[in-house]
N, C-alpha and C positions, 0 to 999 in steps of 0.2 A: 294308785301308786302311793305308797307311804311317804309322808312328808312331815316336817317340822314346823314350817312357818307358813302360816296363810296371808293373803293380801290383807293389809290393814283396812278398816272400813272408813276411819278418818283420815283426812289428808294432812300429812305433815312433812314440810320441806325444810324446816330449821334444823341446824345441826345439834348434836347432842351437847348437853351441858356438860361442863368439866367433870362433875361427880356422878353423872348419869351412867347406869350399867351400860356396857357396849352392846347387850343383847337388844336393846331397845332400837337399835339401828336396824335389826331384822323384824322386831315386832312392830315398829310403829312408823318408820321413814317410809315415805312414798316416793324419795327420789329415784330417778332411773338406776343409779348404781344400787341402791337398796334393792329395788327389784331384780336386778340380775343376781346380788349376792343370794337372795333367796331362792332363786331357780338353780343355782350351782349346788348351794347347801342341800336343798330338797333333792336333787338328783343323785348326789353322792350318797346321802342318807338311804334312798331307796335301795341301794344296793348293799347295804351293811348290816351285817348279822347282830343286831341289837335286840335278842331275845328278851334279856333282862330289863331294858328300859335305860340302861346306865348312860348310853351315848346320847339319847334323846334329852335325858335331864341335863346332862352337861351342856348341850347346845342351847338349851334354854334357860342356863343359869344365869343370876344376876352376879355372881362371883366371876369377875373378868378373868382371873387365871384359869378357873375351870372351863369356862366357854373358850378360852383360846387355845387350851391344851386340848380339849375335844375336837375344835376345828382342825389342829395339825393331825391329830389321830385319824380324822375323816379323811384328810387329803392323803395321807400316806396309805391308808386301806386301799382307796380308790386307784391309786397308782400300782399297788402291789397286785391288785385283782386282775389285771390284765394278762397276768402269766401264771398265777397260781391260785389254788383253793386256799382261803384264808379262814382261819379260826380266831376268833376274838377272845382274849383271855382265857384260853383253854387250860385245864387242869387244875389242880388243887394247891393249897399253900401259895407260895410266891409265883405269880404267873406273868410271863411277858405280854405285852399288849397283843401282837400277833405271833401265831405259829403258821408257817406256809408249808404246803403239800403239793406234790405234783398230781397230774390228772390220773395217775395210777395209785394214788394214795400214800406214795413215800414221802417221808418226812424230809424237809429240805432245810430249814433254819427258823430261828426265832427272831423277830424283830421288835425293838423296843422304841418308842418314841419319847424323846427326852426335850422338854421345852425349857429354855435357859430365859428367865425373867430377870429385870433389873433388880439388883441387889436391894434389900429391904431398907436399909437406911436412906437410900435415895428415892424409893418408891414412896417411903413416908413423908418425904419432902414433896414429891409430886401431889401426894393425897391432900397436904396442908394448904398448897398453892391452889390447887383445884377448889377446896372448900372456900377460900377467901374470894376466889375468882366468882364462883356462883353466888355466894352471899351479897357481894356487891353489885353484881349484874341484876340481881332480883330487886334492888333498891335504886338504881341509877339508870337515867336514859342517856343516850348518846346525843351530844349537841355538836361541840366543835373539836373535842379533843378525845382520843383514846387515852387509855392509862394502863401502865405496866407497874410492878412493884418488885422489891426487894427486901426480904426479911432480914432484919439486923438483929433483932431480940425477940424471943418468943417464950414467955414464961405462963402463958396461959391463953385460952381463948378470949379474943376482946369482944367488946359491944360492936357489931358490925353496923347497926342503926347509927351509933355514934360515928364511926369511921365513914359511913357513906356521907352523913351530913357534913362532916369536916372535908371531905372530897368536894362536895357541891360549893361550899364556902371557898375552896382553893380555885375552883373552875369560875366562880364568880369574880374573884380578884383578878384571874387572868383575862377575863373578858374586858375588865375595866382598865386594866394595865397590863399588857404583855410582858412587861419588863420587871413585874414585881417580885418574881421568883428567880432564883439563880439558874442561869442557862447551863445545860450540858452539851449534847450535840447539837447542831445548828436547828433552832426552832423547838428543841425539847426543854421543859422545864422540870425541876424536881424540887421536891419538898419533903421534909420529914415529919411523919405522924408517930407521936410519941406518948404513951400513957405508961401506967405502973406495969401493965401487963406485956406490952410490945413495944418495938420500935420498928417502923416500916418506912421505906422512902418509896414515894410514889414519884413516877415519872409521867408528865403529860405531854402527850404527842398530838400536836395539831394536825387536823384534815387539810387537805388542800381546799381552796376556796370554793371550787366547782363541784366538791363532793355533796352528793345528795344522800342524806341519812334515810335509811330503809327499815321497815318494821323488822324486828329482830335483831338488828345490829347491837353489838354489845360493846359497852363502855370498857371493860376490863379485859386486857388481852391475855394476862397470865402474869406468872412469877418469873423471876431471875434465873438464870441457868443453874442448874445442879451440876456438880462434878467434884473431882478429887483424883485420888490414885485408883486406877482401873484394875480389878483384880477377876476380870471375867475369864481369862484363861484358867487360873487357879481353880474357880468355882466349876468351870466346864469340865476341867480334868477330873476334879473330884467326882462329878456324875457320871462320866465314863469309866471311871475306876469301879464305882459302886454297880453299875450294871453289868460290868465283867465277870462279877463273881455272884450276883444275885439269884440267878435262875439255874433250873435243870435244864441243861441245854441238850440232853440225850446225845451228846457226843457231835453234835453239829455246829455249824458256825452260828454266830450270833452278831447280828447288825444293830447298831443304834443310830436313828435317824434323829439329828438335832434340829430343832427349830428355835433359831435365835431370835428372841423377842426382847432381850436385852439391848437397849439402845446404845450402851457404851461398847458393845462387842462388835468387832469388826472381824474380817478374814484373817487379820495378823493374830488375834486372840485365838480364834480356831486353830490355826496353823501351829501356835505355841503350845496349846493344850496337847496337841498330837505329836509334836517333834521336841518339845523341850524348851527352856527359856533360852534366848539369845544370849551370847556373852563372847569375850575374845580373852586370849591368853595375854597376860600383863607383858610376859618376856618378850614375845613375838609379834603380839598384834593379830593372831591367827583368829579368825571367827569360828566359834564353836557353838554347840547347843549343850546346856547343862542336862544332866540325867534327872530331868522332871517330865519326860514325856510319859503320856497314857501308855501302861504296859500292854494293854489289850488282854487277850484270853489266854495267852500262853502262860502257864503256870510257872515255867522255868524263867520267865522274864523279870527282870528286878521291879520291885514295886516302885512306883513313881514317888519321888520325894517330895516334900513341901516346897512350894516356891515362896519367894520373899519378893516384896515389892521394893524397887530401887527408883530413886528420882530420874527423870529423862535426862540424858546426856548425850550430845552428839560430838563432843570432843574427848580427848584423853581423860580417863576417869584415874582418880587418885584414892579410890576406895577399894580395899580387898573385901569382895563379896562372897568367896568360896574357894574351894580348893579340889581340883580334879586330879588327884594322884599327885604328880609333883609341880602341877602347874598352878598358878595362881590365875583363878578365872574371875572376871568381872562382868556383871550382867550389862546388856546393851540398852537399848532405848524402848523396845517393845514392852507391851504391858506383861504383868501387872504394874510395872514401874512408869506407866504412861500417863500424864494427866490428860483428863478429858472433861467436857462439859457439854450439857445439853439444855436447851430452853424450851420455850413453848413450841418452836418449829422441829423439835425432835431430831436436830441434827447435832453431829458429834463436835465438840471442839477441838 
C-alpha cells in the first residue's frame, strides 16, 4: 500500500515546540493520537491519484499552510470518491482540484477546496509570539511559576539570553519575597522588561504547592491574545467570487468546499459571506441583508460589492453606513465589524 508516513524509530512523546513545523507531528511523534493520524492519512493517500507526487510533497511539507491545504484536499477527495470517479487537477491552464465523473464516464461537476487561514498580520503576531516562547523555553527551566507575556513595543529582535537572565532574576526575587512585584489576578505578578528594542510585560503564574514538575514542562506558556476587527467574511467572500469565474466548467456545476482554519472565522462569518452583511433600515428598524453576498456562478447575478468594517453595536446606531434604494441601511453586529481575540488557547474572544 502506498503511504506517506512511516512509524518513527525514536520515541517522542513531547508536544511540538511553538515554531516547529506541524508535519513533525506525523514524522516524529509516537503518541497514540499521532499513530492514529498516520494511519488515517496513509489510508486516504493510498486511494489518491497522485501520479505527479504533488500531494505527497504537500503532506510532507514543512510549510504549515501547504501541509494543511493538502490535508484538506485529501479528506475531500476521500469523501467524494465513494460516489464518483475523481480526476485530480485534470486539464490544461487553470485547473480545479477535482473533476467528478459518473461510472459511465459522464462529467458531473468541478470541485475546488479553498482553505481560509488567519489573516497575515495576525499570523505574523502569532509567529513572533512563538519565536519568543521557544527562545525562552530553550533557556529556562520550570520551577515554581509559569510565565506569559504581552508585547507592548517591538522595534527589533531582542537578546533572548539577556531576557532569560532577567526572568530568572525576577523569579529569584519572587521566591525571596512574593509581594515584591505588583499583583494582577489573585496570585499573578507582573513585571515590565524594557530595552531600547522592546517592551514586554511578563506575568508570573504560580503553580499549586502540590504540583510536581516533570521533564519537558515549559516555563513560557505563550503571548497575549491577538485580535481586532474581524474581516473573515470579506476574505471568504473574495475567495468564493474568485473561484466562481476561475475555471472552465464545461457548463456543469462548480462546488467550492471551504476549510476554515482561520481561528477568528465562525459560522456567522461564513453565513455573512454567502448571504450579505446584516443591517437594518433606520426608518423602520427592519432587519435586512446588504447586497454583499457571494454572487455564485450565475453570470446575471450582481457582483458582490465590497464590505466595510463597522464597530459592534447592540443598541440603536447613529451612523449612516450605506443606502439601499431610498432606505438608509446601517450594518449590525456581525463581522467584519465584530471585535475578536484569540490567545494561546486558540479560542475566540
